[in-house]
N, C-alpha and C positions, 0 to 999 in steps of 0.2 A: 899114635900120631897125632900130631903136634895140630891143635886150635887155629889154625892160623885165618881161615875166611871168618870162622866164629870171633875172630879176637880182631881181626878187619872191621869188620861191622859196627864191633864195641867199640871202637879207635877212632872212626868215622862220626858216631852221635857224640862220643868225648868232645871232638872240634868245634862243636856248635856252644860250648859251655859258655856263659857267660861272665861268670865269675869263675875262678880259680879251685877247685879241686882244695879238703886240707890235706894238708904235706904233715905236717909232724905224726907221729902215733896218739900221742897222747890227745892231739884235733880229731883223728880220724877215728878213734875209741870214743872218745865223745859222742862224737855224730851218729856213729852206730849204735853209740845205746839209745840216742832219742829216737832215732830210727825203728831200731828194736823194740821200744821200750822197756826198757830194763839191762844193766848187767850181764844179768844170767841170759839173757836170747841172744843178746851178742855175742858172749861166750861161747854158748852152742853153735851157732855158725861161724865162728871162726875157729871151732876144734879147741879154745883153750879155756881154761878155768876161771872159772866169774872172779876168783881175786886176780889173778893176771890184769884184767882188765882194769878193774878195779883201782889196782897201780899204775899202771897207763895214766889213768885219769888222774891220781894223783899226783903225776910227775915224777914218780920213784923208779919207774921204769921208761927210758928213754930212746932205745935203740933196740928194734924185735929183728930176730935172726930172720933170715933172707925168702922164707916160706910162709913167717906171719906177715913178712912187709908184702911181699904180694899180693897176699889171704884180703888183709887189708885194702890196699890199694883198689884190688878186684871187685870187691863189696861195695867201697864208697864209691867211685864208678858207676857202679850197677843202679846206686839212688843216689845218684846227685843232678838235681835239676831234673826232674821226670818231663815237667812239662814242656819245658824245652826240649829234651829229647824229643819229647811223643813230636811235639811241634814237626820237628825237622824230619824228624821218619814220615810222617804225614806228607811234610813235602815232597818228599822222594817216591813217597807211594803215589801220587795223585800227582802231578806235576813234571816236575823236576826228574825222576831218575836217579841214577847212581854212574860213576864214572871209576871203573874197575883198573885199575893196572897191575900189571902181573908177570912174575917171571914164574913158569910152570912149564909142563908136561903137557901135550895134548896129544890125546889118540881119536882113534877114524873107525866108526865102523860104516865103510860105505860101497856101493855095489861094487864085484865081483871084476879085478883088474886096475883098481885103484889101490891108492895106500894107504896103508890103515896103521903104520908102524906110528908108535909114541917119539914126540920129540918136544925139546924143549925150544919153547917162544916167550921173548918179552910182545906182551899183549895190554895195551889202553885199549879201551872200548866200552862208550856210552853204553848202559842197559837202560832200556825203558823201565816206566813207573810200576810194570806188572811184575816186573823180574826183582825190585826193589824190595817192592812189599811182598812178596813171595820170602824171600832172601831174611827179613825183620820178623816178620809172623813166625817162621822157621825157628828162629836162632830163639825168639820169646817162647818159645812152647817147646823148647829144649831139643832140637833136631842135631842129629851126632855130625861131624865133621864132613860123612863122606854125604850125608843126604841135602850139606849146605852144597858142596862141591857140584852135586849132581842138577841144581839149581840152576847155579852159578856155568855149570857148562851147557844148558840148556839157551841160555842169555847168549854167552858167546857164541853158540852152533847159529842162532837167528839170526844174530846181528853181524858178526864178524866175519864167519865161514860162509854164510850162505847168502850175504849180504840182504840183511832186513827180507829173505825169504825169496831172492829175484832170481838164486844160483842155487845148484847144488842141491838138489830136492833132495831130500830122504837123507841126505847128511846126518850121521848122529854123533858127537864129540866127548869125549872123556876127557875130564880135567884131575890130574896126578901131580904128586909132590911137587905142592909148590913151598918153591926156595922164597918169595919174596911175593905179599900184597899189600899191595895202599890201595884206600877205596873211600873214594869225595863224594859228597851231597852233592 
């Protein structure tokens, strides 16, 4: 299963960066070497040899394979501007919440005689800070995509389907098959 919700959370935090992250493979390797405290640790984190890291830093290698390029970008983004990212996460978790725009399959568990057929919906919904905090905390603790989807489904159930718990009491929502997701802080 693709990690779409987790990636959406990471992308939302990346949007608040005040400076662009390093783009070239050499600059990314230099940054990661500094972050990990040496070429050996950076190489282990990327799943490549120490010598390969040294070649990128020296400029002897310039264009990594697609899988290495993706790992490099992911590791740099994970560590880039941690204080800015922490402030944005704190704001979302205490005052701002998040806005989730998604195209996904939503199913329901409700009282007998009502529909529980899953169907594709396009929904843009503001989720309160409590759900932002739960999602970011779960992501930080290494939650699976299914676990993140359950938290998001609870937020959609409360805010969208039960209208801030003013109707459809007891309705449980399941979020599946995310086709697209965009999260903003």
